[in-house]
VODOVO-998807 format. One record per residue: residue in one letter; z, y, x of N, C-alpha, C in turn; residue number from 1. Coordinates in nm, 2 decimals, always signed. Each point is the difference from the previous one (the first is absolute). Layout:
rest a&n.z Z&n.y Y&n.x X&ca.z Z&ca.y Y&ca.x X&c.z Z&c.y Y&c.x X&nr NUM
...
***
This chain:
rest m&n.z +4.89&n.y +10.44&n.x +8.80&ca.z +0.12&ca.y -0.09&ca.x +0.07&c.z +0.13&c.y +0.07&c.x -0.07&nr 1
rest i&n.z +0.09&n.y -0.07&n.x -0.05&ca.z +0.11&ca.y +0.03&ca.x -0.02&c.z +0.13&c.y -0.06&c.x +0.08&nr 2
rest l&n.z +0.07&n.y +0.10&n.x +0.08&ca.z +0.11&ca.y -0.05&ca.x +0.07&c.z +0.12&c.y -0.01&c.x -0.08&nr 3
rest d&n.z +0.06&n.y -0.11&n.x -0.04&ca.z +0.10&ca.y -0.03&ca.x -0.08&c.z +0.14&c.y -0.04&c.x +0.10&nr 4
rest l&n.z +0.09&n.y +0.08&n.x +0.00&ca.z +0.10&ca.y -0.01&ca.x +0.10&c.z +0.13&c.y -0.08&c.x -0.08&nr 5
rest g&n.z -0.03&n.y -0.05&n.x -0.11&ca.z +0.13&ca.y -0.06&ca.x -0.07&c.z +0.11&c.y +0.06&c.x -0.03&nr 6
rest a&n.z +0.10&n.y -0.04&n.x +0.05&ca.z +0.14&ca.y +0.05&ca.x -0.03&c.z +0.02&c.y +0.11&c.x +0.12&nr 7
rest v&n.z +0.04&n.y +0.12&n.x -0.02&ca.z +0.05&ca.y +0.10&ca.x +0.10&c.z +0.11&c.y +0.06&c.x -0.04&nr 8
rest h&n.z +0.11&n.y +0.02&n.x +0.08&ca.z +0.11&ca.y +0.08&ca.x +0.00&c.z +0.02&c.y +0.09&c.x +0.11&nr 9
rest d&n.z -0.03&n.y +0.14&n.x -0.03&ca.z -0.01&ca.y +0.04&ca.x -0.12&c.z -0.16&c.y +0.09&c.x -0.01&nr 10
rest m&n.z -0.04&n.y +0.02&n.x +0.12&ca.z -0.13&ca.y +0.06&ca.x -0.02&c.z -0.08&c.y -0.02&c.x +0.14&nr 11
rest a&n.z -0.14&n.y +0.00&n.x -0.02&ca.z -0.08&ca.y -0.04&ca.x +0.13&c.z -0.10&c.y +0.12&c.x +0.01&nr 12
rest t&n.z -0.04&n.y +0.03&n.x +0.13&ca.z -0.12&ca.y +0.08&ca.x +0.02&c.z -0.09&c.y -0.12&c.x +0.07&nr 13
rest v&n.z -0.13&n.y +0.01&n.x -0.04&ca.z -0.10&ca.y -0.09&ca.x +0.04&c.z -0.10&c.y +0.09&c.x +0.10&nr 14
rest e&n.z -0.04&n.y -0.06&n.x +0.10&ca.z -0.10&ca.y +0.07&ca.x +0.09&c.z -0.09&c.y -0.13&c.x +0.05&nr 15
rest i&n.z -0.14&n.y +0.06&n.x -0.01&ca.z -0.10&ca.y -0.10&ca.x +0.02&c.z -0.09&c.y +0.07&c.x +0.13&nr 16
rest n&n.z -0.02&n.y -0.05&n.x +0.11&ca.z -0.07&ca.y +0.04&ca.x +0.09&c.z +0.04&c.y +0.15&c.x +0.05&nr 17
rest g&n.z +0.12&n.y +0.04&n.x -0.01&ca.z +0.06&ca.y +0.13&ca.x +0.05&c.z +0.01&c.y +0.09&c.x -0.12&nr 18
rest v&n.z -0.06&n.y -0.03&n.x -0.11&ca.z -0.01&ca.y +0.09&ca.x -0.12&c.z +0.10&c.y -0.03&c.x -0.11&nr 19
rest e&n.z +0.10&n.y +0.08&n.x -0.04&ca.z +0.09&ca.y -0.01&ca.x -0.11&c.z -0.10&c.y -0.03&c.x -0.14&nr 20
rest v&n.z +0.04&n.y -0.11&n.x -0.05&ca.z -0.07&ca.y -0.05&ca.x -0.12&c.z +0.08&c.y +0.05&c.x -0.14&nr 21
rest g&n.z +0.13&n.y -0.02&n.x +0.02&ca.z +0.09&ca.y +0.03&ca.x -0.11&c.z +0.15&c.y -0.01&c.x +0.04&nr 22
rest v&n.z +0.09&n.y +0.06&n.x -0.10&ca.z +0.14&ca.y -0.02&ca.x +0.01&c.z +0.02&c.y -0.07&c.x -0.14&nr 23
rest l&n.z +0.06&n.y -0.12&n.x +0.01&ca.z +0.04&ca.y -0.09&ca.x -0.12&c.z +0.13&c.y +0.02&c.x -0.03&nr 24
rest w&n.z +0.04&n.y +0.04&n.x -0.11&ca.z +0.15&ca.y +0.01&ca.x -0.03&c.z +0.06&c.y -0.05&c.x -0.14&nr 25
rest f&n.z -0.09&n.y -0.08&n.x -0.06&ca.z +0.03&ca.y -0.07&ca.x -0.11&c.z -0.10&c.y -0.10&c.x -0.03&nr 26
rest p&n.z +0.05&n.y -0.12&n.x -0.07&ca.z -0.08&ca.y -0.10&ca.x +0.00&c.z -0.12&c.y +0.03&c.x -0.13&nr 27
rest p&n.z -0.11&n.y -0.07&n.x +0.02&ca.z -0.03&ca.y -0.11&ca.x +0.10&c.z -0.05&c.y +0.08&c.x +0.15&nr 28
rest f&n.z +0.05&n.y -0.06&n.x +0.09&ca.z -0.04&ca.y +0.06&ca.x +0.14&c.z -0.13&c.y -0.03&c.x +0.03&nr 29
rest q&n.z -0.08&n.y +0.06&n.x -0.05&ca.z -0.15&ca.y -0.03&ca.x +0.03&c.z -0.07&c.y +0.13&c.x +0.05&nr 30
rest v&n.z -0.11&n.y -0.02&n.x +0.10&ca.z -0.09&ca.y +0.11&ca.x +0.01&c.z -0.15&c.y -0.06&c.x +0.03&nr 31
rest d&n.z -0.08&n.y +0.09&n.x -0.05&ca.z -0.15&ca.y -0.04&ca.x +0.03&c.z -0.04&c.y +0.05&c.x +0.14&nr 32
rest i&n.z -0.03&n.y -0.10&n.x +0.08&ca.z -0.03&ca.y +0.02&ca.x +0.14&c.z -0.14&c.y +0.00&c.x +0.03&nr 33
rest t&n.z -0.07&n.y -0.01&n.x -0.10&ca.z -0.16&ca.y -0.05&ca.x +0.02&c.z -0.07&c.y +0.11&c.x +0.10&nr 34
rest a&n.z +0.04&n.y +0.13&n.x -0.01&ca.z -0.07&ca.y +0.11&ca.x +0.06&c.z +0.05&c.y +0.02&c.x +0.15&nr 35
rest y&n.z +0.11&n.y -0.10&n.x +0.03&ca.z +0.06&ca.y +0.03&ca.x +0.12&c.z -0.03&c.y -0.10&c.x +0.12&nr 36
rest v&n.z -0.05&n.y -0.12&n.x -0.07&ca.z -0.02&ca.y -0.13&ca.x +0.09&c.z -0.13&c.y +0.00&c.x +0.05&nr 37
rest k&n.z -0.03&n.y -0.06&n.x +0.11&ca.z -0.14&ca.y -0.01&ca.x +0.05&c.z -0.02&c.y -0.15&c.x +0.05&nr 38
rest a&n.z -0.13&n.y -0.02&n.x +0.01&ca.z -0.04&ca.y -0.13&ca.x +0.05&c.z +0.07&c.y -0.02&c.x +0.14&nr 39
rest g&n.z +0.06&n.y -0.13&n.x +0.03&ca.z +0.06&ca.y -0.02&ca.x +0.11&c.z +0.14&c.y +0.01&c.x +0.01&nr 40
rest t&n.z +0.07&n.y +0.04&n.x +0.10&ca.z +0.14&ca.y +0.02&ca.x +0.01&c.z +0.03&c.y +0.12&c.x -0.05&nr 41
rest n&n.z +0.13&n.y -0.02&n.x -0.09&ca.z +0.07&ca.y +0.14&ca.x -0.03&c.z +0.15&c.y -0.01&c.x +0.04&nr 42
rest s&n.z +0.05&n.y +0.11&n.x -0.02&ca.z +0.14&ca.y +0.03&ca.x +0.03&c.z +0.07&c.y +0.02&c.x -0.14&nr 43
rest l&n.z +0.10&n.y -0.06&n.x -0.01&ca.z +0.09&ca.y +0.02&ca.x -0.13&c.z +0.12&c.y +0.04&c.x +0.04&nr 44
rest k&n.z +0.07&n.y +0.11&n.x -0.04&ca.z +0.13&ca.y +0.02&ca.x +0.01&c.z +0.08&c.y +0.04&c.x -0.11&nr 45
rest i&n.z +0.12&n.y -0.08&n.x -0.02&ca.z +0.08&ca.y +0.04&ca.x -0.12&c.z +0.14&c.y +0.04&c.x +0.05&nr 46
rest s&n.z +0.02&n.y +0.12&n.x -0.05&ca.z +0.13&ca.y +0.06&ca.x +0.03&c.z +0.10&c.y +0.01&c.x -0.11&nr 47
rest v&n.z +0.11&n.y -0.07&n.x +0.01&ca.z +0.10&ca.y -0.02&ca.x -0.13&c.z +0.10&c.y +0.09&c.x +0.02&nr 48
rest t&n.z +0.05&n.y +0.06&n.x -0.12&ca.z +0.13&ca.y +0.08&ca.x +0.02&c.z +0.09&c.y -0.04&c.x -0.12&nr 49
rest n&n.z +0.12&n.y -0.03&n.x +0.03&ca.z +0.11&ca.y -0.06&ca.x -0.12&c.z +0.10&c.y +0.13&c.x +0.01&nr 50
rest t&n.z +0.08&n.y -0.02&n.x -0.10&ca.z +0.12&ca.y +0.11&ca.x -0.01&c.z +0.10&c.y -0.04&c.x +0.10&nr 51
rest w&n.z +0.10&n.y +0.09&n.x +0.00&ca.z +0.12&ca.y +0.00&ca.x +0.10&c.z +0.10&c.y -0.10&c.x -0.06&nr 52
rest a&n.z -0.02&n.y -0.06&n.x -0.10&ca.z +0.12&ca.y -0.08&ca.x -0.05&c.z +0.05&c.y -0.10&c.x +0.09&nr 53
rest n&n.z -0.09&n.y -0.08&n.x +0.07&ca.z +0.05&ca.y -0.12&ca.x +0.08&c.z +0.07&c.y +0.06&c.x +0.13&nr 54
rest r&n.z -0.05&n.y +0.10&n.x +0.03&ca.z +0.04&ca.y +0.07&ca.x +0.13&c.z +0.15&c.y +0.05&c.x -0.03&nr 55
rest l&n.z +0.02&n.y +0.08&n.x -0.14&ca.z +0.12&ca.y +0.02&ca.x -0.03&c.z +0.11&c.y -0.09&c.x -0.01&nr 56
rest i&n.z -0.06&n.y -0.13&n.x -0.05&ca.z +0.10&ca.y -0.11&ca.x -0.02&c.z +0.05&c.y -0.04&c.x +0.13&nr 57
rest g&n.z -0.11&n.y -0.01&n.x +0.09&ca.z +0.03&ca.y -0.03&ca.x +0.13&c.z +0.10&c.y +0.08&c.x +0.08&nr 58
rest d&n.z +0.00&n.y +0.12&n.x -0.02&ca.z +0.09&ca.y +0.08&ca.x +0.07&c.z +0.15&c.y -0.04&c.x -0.07&nr 59
rest e&n.z -0.01&n.y -0.03&n.x -0.09&ca.z +0.14&ca.y -0.02&ca.x -0.06&c.z +0.07&c.y -0.12&c.x +0.04&nr 60
rest q&n.z -0.07&n.y -0.08&n.x +0.09&ca.z +0.08&ca.y -0.10&ca.x +0.08&c.z +0.07&c.y +0.04&c.x +0.09&nr 61
rest y&n.z +0.01&n.y +0.13&n.x +0.04&ca.z +0.06&ca.y +0.06&ca.x +0.12&c.z +0.11&c.y +0.09&c.x -0.06&nr 62
rest p&n.z +0.10&n.y +0.04&n.x +0.08&ca.z +0.10&ca.y +0.09&ca.x -0.06&c.z -0.04&c.y +0.14&c.x +0.00&nr 63
rest a&n.z +0.04&n.y +0.06&n.x -0.13&ca.z -0.04&ca.y +0.14&ca.x -0.04&c.z +0.06&c.y +0.09&c.x +0.11&nr 64
rest d&n.z -0.08&n.y +0.11&n.x +0.03&ca.z +0.05&ca.y +0.08&ca.x +0.12&c.z +0.03&c.y +0.15&c.x -0.08&nr 65
rest f&n.z +0.03&n.y +0.00&n.x -0.11&ca.z +0.03&ca.y +0.11&ca.x -0.07&c.z +0.06&c.y -0.04&c.x -0.14&nr 66
rest e&n.z +0.07&n.y +0.08&n.x -0.05&ca.z +0.09&ca.y -0.03&ca.x -0.14&c.z -0.07&c.y +0.03&c.x -0.13&nr 67
rest w&n.z +0.02&n.y -0.11&n.x -0.09&ca.z -0.06&ca.y +0.01&ca.x -0.13&c.z +0.09&c.y +0.06&c.x -0.08&nr 68
rest g&n.z -0.04&n.y +0.06&n.x -0.12&ca.z +0.10&ca.y +0.07&ca.x -0.08&c.z +0.04&c.y -0.12&c.x -0.11&nr 69
rest t&n.z +0.04&n.y +0.03&n.x -0.10&ca.z +0.06&ca.y -0.08&ca.x -0.12&c.z -0.12&c.y -0.08&c.x -0.04&nr 70
rest d&n.z +0.02&n.y -0.13&n.x -0.03&ca.z -0.09&ca.y -0.08&ca.x -0.06&c.z -0.06&c.y +0.05&c.x -0.15&nr 71
rest r&n.z -0.13&n.y +0.01&n.x -0.02&ca.z -0.05&ca.y +0.05&ca.x -0.14&c.z -0.06&c.y -0.12&c.x -0.05&nr 72
rest g&n.z +0.05&n.y -0.11&n.x -0.01&ca.z -0.05&ca.y -0.11&ca.x -0.05&c.z -0.12&c.y -0.05&c.x +0.06&nr 73
rest k&n.z -0.09&n.y -0.09&n.x -0.07&ca.z -0.09&ca.y -0.08&ca.x +0.05&c.z -0.13&c.y +0.08&c.x +0.04&nr 74
rest e&n.z +0.01&n.y +0.14&n.x -0.03&ca.z -0.11&ca.y +0.08&ca.x +0.06&c.z +0.03&c.y +0.06&c.x +0.13&nr 75
rest g&n.z +0.11&n.y -0.03&n.x +0.06&ca.z +0.03&ca.y +0.03&ca.x +0.14&c.z +0.10&c.y +0.10&c.x +0.03&nr 76
rest r&n.z +0.01&n.y +0.06&n.x +0.11&ca.z +0.11&ca.y +0.09&ca.x +0.02&c.z -0.08&c.y +0.12&c.x +0.08&nr 77
rest a&n.z +0.07&n.y +0.13&n.x +0.02&ca.z -0.05&ca.y +0.09&ca.x +0.07&c.z +0.09&c.y +0.03&c.x +0.13&nr 78
rest m&n.z -0.07&n.y +0.04&n.x +0.12&ca.z +0.06&ca.y +0.02&ca.x +0.13&c.z +0.12&c.y +0.10&c.x -0.04&nr 79
rest k&n.z +0.10&n.y -0.04&n.x +0.05&ca.z +0.13&ca.y +0.12&ca.x -0.02&c.z -0.03&c.y +0.13&c.x +0.08&nr 80
rest a&n.z -0.05&n.y -0.02&n.x +0.13&ca.z -0.03&ca.y +0.12&ca.x +0.06&c.z -0.08&c.y -0.05&c.x +0.14&nr 81
rest f&n.z -0.08&n.y +0.11&n.x +0.04&ca.z -0.09&ca.y -0.04&ca.x +0.13&c.z +0.10&c.y -0.03&c.x +0.11&nr 82
rest p&n.z -0.03&n.y -0.10&n.x +0.06&ca.z +0.09&ca.y -0.05&ca.x +0.11&c.z -0.04&c.y +0.10&c.x +0.13&nr 83
rest e&n.z +0.12&n.y -0.01&n.x +0.09&ca.z +0.00&ca.y +0.10&ca.x +0.11&c.z -0.12&c.y -0.02&c.x +0.08&nr 84
rest w&n.z -0.04&n.y -0.13&n.x +0.04&ca.z -0.10&ca.y -0.03&ca.x +0.09&c.z -0.12&c.y +0.07&c.x -0.06&nr 85
rest f&n.z -0.02&n.y +0.00&n.x -0.13&ca.z -0.12&ca.y +0.06&ca.x -0.07&c.z -0.01&c.y +0.15&c.x +0.02&nr 86
rest l&n.z +0.10&n.y +0.07&n.x -0.02&ca.z +0.03&ca.y +0.12&ca.x +0.01&c.z -0.01&c.y +0.07&c.x +0.14&nr 87
rest r&n.z +0.05&n.y -0.09&n.x +0.10&ca.z -0.02&ca.y +0.05&ca.x +0.13&c.z -0.14&c.y -0.06&c.x +0.07&nr 88
rest s&n.z -0.09&n.y -0.06&n.x -0.07&ca.z -0.12&ca.y -0.04&ca.x +0.06&c.z +0.03&c.y -0.10&c.x +0.10&nr 89
rest e&n.z +0.11&n.y -0.09&n.x -0.02&ca.z +0.03&ca.y -0.12&ca.x +0.10&c.z -0.06&c.y -0.12&c.x -0.03&nr 90
rest p&n.z +0.00&n.y -0.09&n.x +0.06&ca.z -0.05&ca.y -0.14&ca.x -0.04&c.z +0.10&c.y -0.07&c.x -0.10&nr 91
rest r&n.z -0.04&n.y -0.07&n.x -0.07&ca.z +0.06&ca.y -0.09&ca.x -0.12&c.z +0.11&c.y -0.05&c.x +0.07&nr 92
rest t&n.z +0.12&n.y -0.02&n.x -0.05&ca.z +0.11&ca.y -0.09&ca.x +0.04&c.z -0.04&c.y -0.15&c.x -0.02&nr 93
rest e&n.z -0.09&n.y -0.03&n.x -0.09&ca.z -0.05&ca.y -0.15&ca.x -0.03&c.z -0.14&c.y +0.00&c.x +0.04&nr 94
rest p&n.z -0.05&n.y -0.02&n.x +0.12&ca.z -0.14&ca.y +0.01&ca.x +0.05&c.z -0.11&c.y -0.10&c.x -0.08&nr 95
rest r&n.z +0.08&n.y -0.11&n.x -0.04&ca.z -0.10&ca.y -0.10&ca.x -0.09&c.z -0.03&c.y +0.06&c.x -0.12&nr 96
rest r&n.z +0.05&n.y +0.08&n.x -0.07&ca.z -0.05&ca.y +0.06&ca.x -0.12&c.z -0.13&c.y +0.10&c.x +0.02&nr 97
rest k&n.z -0.08&n.y -0.02&n.x -0.08&ca.z -0.16&ca.y +0.08&ca.x +0.04&c.z +0.00&c.y +0.08&c.x -0.12&nr 98
rest t&n.z +0.06&n.y +0.02&n.x -0.11&ca.z -0.01&ca.y +0.09&ca.x -0.10&c.z +0.12&c.y +0.08&c.x -0.01&nr 99
rest f&n.z -0.02&n.y +0.13&n.x -0.07&ca.z +0.09&ca.y +0.08&ca.x -0.02&c.z -0.02&c.y +0.06&c.x -0.16&nr 100
rest n&n.z +0.09&n.y -0.03&n.x -0.10&ca.z -0.02&ca.y +0.03&ca.x -0.12&c.z +0.12&c.y +0.06&c.x -0.07&nr 101
rest l&n.z +0.00&n.y +0.09&n.x -0.08&ca.z +0.11&ca.y +0.07&ca.x -0.06&c.z +0.04&c.y -0.09&c.x -0.11&nr 102
rest w&n.z -0.06&n.y -0.10&n.x -0.06&ca.z +0.04&ca.y -0.08&ca.x -0.11&c.z -0.01&c.y -0.14&c.x +0.04&nr 103
rest y&n.z +0.09&n.y -0.08&n.x -0.05&ca.z +0.03&ca.y -0.14&ca.x +0.02&c.z -0.09&c.y -0.07&c.x -0.10&nr 104
rest y&n.z -0.11&n.y -0.05&n.x +0.04&ca.z -0.10&ca.y -0.07&ca.x -0.11&c.z +0.02&c.y -0.14&c.x +0.01&nr 105
rest y&n.z +0.02&n.y -0.06&n.x +0.10&ca.z +0.01&ca.y -0.15&ca.x +0.04&c.z +0.13&c.y -0.06&c.x +0.05&nr 106
rest r&n.z +0.04&n.y -0.11&n.x -0.05&ca.z +0.11&ca.y -0.05&ca.x +0.08&c.z -0.05&c.y -0.11&c.x +0.09&nr 107
rest k&n.z +0.09&n.y -0.04&n.x +0.09&ca.z -0.04&ca.y -0.11&ca.x +0.11&c.z -0.07&c.y -0.12&c.x -0.06&nr 108
rest n&n.z +0.07&n.y -0.04&n.x -0.13&ca.z -0.05&ca.y -0.12&ca.x -0.05&c.z -0.11&c.y +0.03&c.x -0.10&nr 109
rest s&n.z -0.06&n.y +0.11&n.x +0.00&ca.z -0.12&ca.y +0.03&ca.x -0.12&c.z -0.10&c.y -0.10&c.x +0.04&nr 110
rest e&n.z -0.09&n.y -0.03&n.x -0.11&ca.z -0.11&ca.y -0.10&ca.x +0.02&c.z -0.12&c.y +0.09&c.x +0.07&nr 111
rest l&n.z -0.03&n.y -0.08&n.x +0.12&ca.z -0.14&ca.y +0.06&ca.x +0.06&c.z -0.12&c.y +0.01&c.x -0.08&nr 112
rest r&n.z -0.07&n.y +0.08&n.x +0.00&ca.z -0.12&ca.y +0.05&ca.x -0.06&c.z -0.12&c.y -0.08&c.x +0.05&nr 113
rest p&n.z -0.11&n.y -0.04&n.x -0.08&ca.z -0.11&ca.y -0.07&ca.x +0.08&c.z -0.07&c.y +0.13&c.x +0.07&nr 114
rest a&n.z -0.06&n.y -0.02&n.x +0.11&ca.z -0.06&ca.y +0.10&ca.x +0.08&c.z -0.11&c.y -0.06&c.x +0.09&nr 115
rest g&n.z -0.13&n.y +0.08&n.x +0.00&ca.z -0.10&ca.y -0.04&ca.x +0.09&c.z -0.13&c.y -0.04&c.x -0.08&nr 116
rest l&n.z -0.08&n.y -0.05&n.x +0.07&ca.z -0.11&ca.y -0.04&ca.x -0.05&c.z +0.00&c.y -0.15&c.x -0.03&nr 117
rest l&n.z +0.03&n.y -0.06&n.x -0.11&ca.z +0.03&ca.y -0.14&ca.x -0.04&c.z -0.12&c.y -0.09&c.x -0.05&nr 118
rest g&n.z -0.12&n.y +0.08&n.x -0.02&ca.z -0.11&ca.y -0.06&ca.x -0.04&c.z -0.01&c.y -0.09&c.x -0.11&nr 119
rest p&n.z -0.09&n.y -0.10&n.x -0.02&ca.z -0.11&ca.y -0.01&ca.x +0.10&c.z -0.11&c.y +0.10&c.x +0.01&nr 120
rest v&n.z -0.06&n.y +0.02&n.x +0.12&ca.z -0.09&ca.y +0.09&ca.x +0.01&c.z -0.13&c.y -0.06&c.x -0.01&nr 121
rest i&n.z -0.09&n.y +0.05&n.x -0.09&ca.z -0.12&ca.y -0.05&ca.x -0.03&c.z -0.12&c.y +0.10&c.x +0.00&nr 122
rest v&n.z -0.11&n.y -0.05&n.x +0.06&ca.z -0.12&ca.y +0.10&ca.x -0.03&c.z -0.09&c.y -0.09&c.x -0.11&nr 123
rest e&n.z -0.03&n.y +0.07&n.x -0.10&ca.z -0.09&ca.y -0.04&ca.x -0.10&c.z -0.13&c.y +0.06&c.x -0.01&nr 124
rest m&n.z -0.10&n.y -0.09&n.x +0.02&ca.z -0.14&ca.y +0.04&ca.x -0.02&c.z -0.05&c.y +0.03&c.x -0.13&nr 125
***
């Protein structure tokens, strides 16, 4: 029995009946589950991990709470200096931002990337 996850962005861990079967991180996202399934009811757990790209783009929808240096072209920008709230271990001044990076990779209008288990998920006998 082959479990075919179809399209996955970006990697998936497959667990059958509480046993990790494999980590799939490149296409085709398929794994042989023959040795892990039993007659009757089975449990399937698929955990998907994607990159931080969409979260970083999401954070750019909110005001920056530190200063960026001179723009270095389409590759991004470097942070000018560590912000005071960071140096003092204080809460962020913009609490809606979830990430903290030294380099400005994405803009607020950057295209979101595909993420998650897009399928179709098929069990081939």
